[in-house]
N, C-alpha and C positions, 0 to 999 in steps of 0.2 A: 598421597593425595591423588584423586582422579582428575580426569579432565573431560571437556566437552569436545568429544571426537567429531561429531556432526558440524560443529561450527569450524573445527580446525580443518576439516575435510573440505568444507566450502571455501575456506580462506584460501587453501592450496590450489583447489580448482581454478580460482579466480586469478591465481598467479601471484598472490600476495605471500612472499616466503617467509617473513617474519611478523611478529605481532605488531611491531612498531610501525611497519610498513602498511598493515592492515588498517590500524587506527588512523595513520595519515591519509589513506586513499579513502575510507569511508568519511572523515572529516570533509575532505575535498568534494566527495560525491554529495554529501549532504548539504554543504554550502549551496552548491549549484542546484540542487533538486528543489530544497526549501526556500532559496534565495535569502538564506540568512548568513552572513559572514561570520556571525558568533557560533555558529553550530560547531561543536567539537566532540571528538571521541579520543581520549587519552590512552597512550599504550597501556597504562595501568589499568584502565576499565576494561580493555580488550583482554589483557592477561586473566582477569577475574570471570569475564565471559567464557574464556577457554577453560576455566577451572570446573571443580566439580559441582559447585552451586552457583551458576552464572545469574541468578535472579531474573528479573524480566525489565527490559529496557522501556524508557518513556516512549510514549505514543508515537511522537516524531521521529525518535530513533528507530523504532520498530519498523516504520514506513521506509527509512533510508536503508536499513538492513535489507528488507524485502525488495526494494528496487535494485540495490547493489548486488545481491546475492541471488536473488530469484527464489528465495524461500521465505516463509514466515518463521518468526522467532521460535515457535513451539518445534518446527520442523529441524531447527538448528539446535536443539538441546537446551533451549532457556527453560527456566522453570516457570510453569504456566500459573498465573495468579488463579485462586479459587473462583469458580463461576464464571470464567472467560470462555467465550465460544467465539471461534473465528467466524466472521460474517457468512463465508461462502461454504463453511464446513457443515455438511448435513449427512448423517450416517444412511439415509434413505437412497441415496445417489451421489456417486462420485462425479465431481466436474470432469467433464470431458476436455482436456486441453486443446485439442483441435477445434472444436466447437466454440470454446472460449475465444481462442485466437482469431478464427474466422469472423466472430460477431464483432469483437472489439476492434479488430484491425480496420474494419469497415466504418467504425465509428470515429476513429481518429482524424484529426484535422492535419494534413501534411504541412510541413515548413512552418516558418515563424509567422505569428499573428501580431498585428499592430497594437501597441498599448492602448488601453481604453480604460475609463473609469468604471468599476463595478461596484454597486452598492453592497456593503457587507450584509444587509438584510437578505440578500439572495441565499446566503448559506442556510439561514432558517427555513428559508421557502423550499430548498431542495431536500432537507432533512424531513420537512413535512410531507412533501411528495412522496419521499422514500417509505414513510410509515404508511400512506395509503397504498403504494405499490405491494408492501408486504400483505396488507389486507386483502387486496384484489387478488393476489396470487393464490390466497387461501380459498376464494370463491371461483376464480376462473381457470387456474392453472397456468403453467408457464409461458405456453406458446402465445397466449393471447396479450402478453405484456411486453414480451421482447422488443418489438418495434418502438413502443413508447419509451420504455427505459433505456434502449440504445440511443435514441434520439436525445435524451436528457444526458446521457454519459458523453455524447458528442458535444454538446453545448458546454458542459462542464469542462471538458478538455480545452476548448476554445478559450474559455473565461481564465482558465488556470494560465494558459500561456500569455495571456493579455495583461495580467495584474500582477503586483507585487505585494510583499508585506504579508500583514496578518491576514487579510482577505484572500490572499493566494494559499496561506497554509490552511485556513478554514476550508476553501473550496477543494484542496488536496484531500483533506480527511473525508469530506463528503464524497468526493470522486473515488476514492478508494472502496468505500461501501457499495457505490453504484457499480463499480467494476466487478465486485464480488457477486452482487445481484445479476449482473449479465451473465456472469460464468454459471450461476445456479441455474438461471432461466434457459440456457443454452443447452 
């Protein structure tokens, strides 16, 4: 039986010496990140991931893996589903990590934010805006949109910090795509 050396190396770099420890730490991280006390990754699942055919994790789990390990699942040896393209992956130009970090760092709100009610309809609003940004990028080019997209990413970051439950998870998903777009535009 083969093994997924990329995920194993990422686990060891993080300091998770055993697969059981990795499953426990990823579970804890996911529960905090998603604000979901029911999020779990079993040691059996982690063992399968480090095997020769790791499959593809569910969407929320992929977000947690990326946040905890700093790499997308396909970079960690997971089997990419047919037709899936990572939002910020474009063969024409590689994302420059320093530019991405400098743009997104300025967009992040520092410290805790007071809880507030956020209408779940905002998720659809931001998704619709995102589609418009992709169309505008084709006509204008990246540098004309970076300010607008960064400002919306900053608002999404603030909203994610101030809301819980399903609305938070939806905003996290949209925010991940906005972060990828900011990286592409940078």
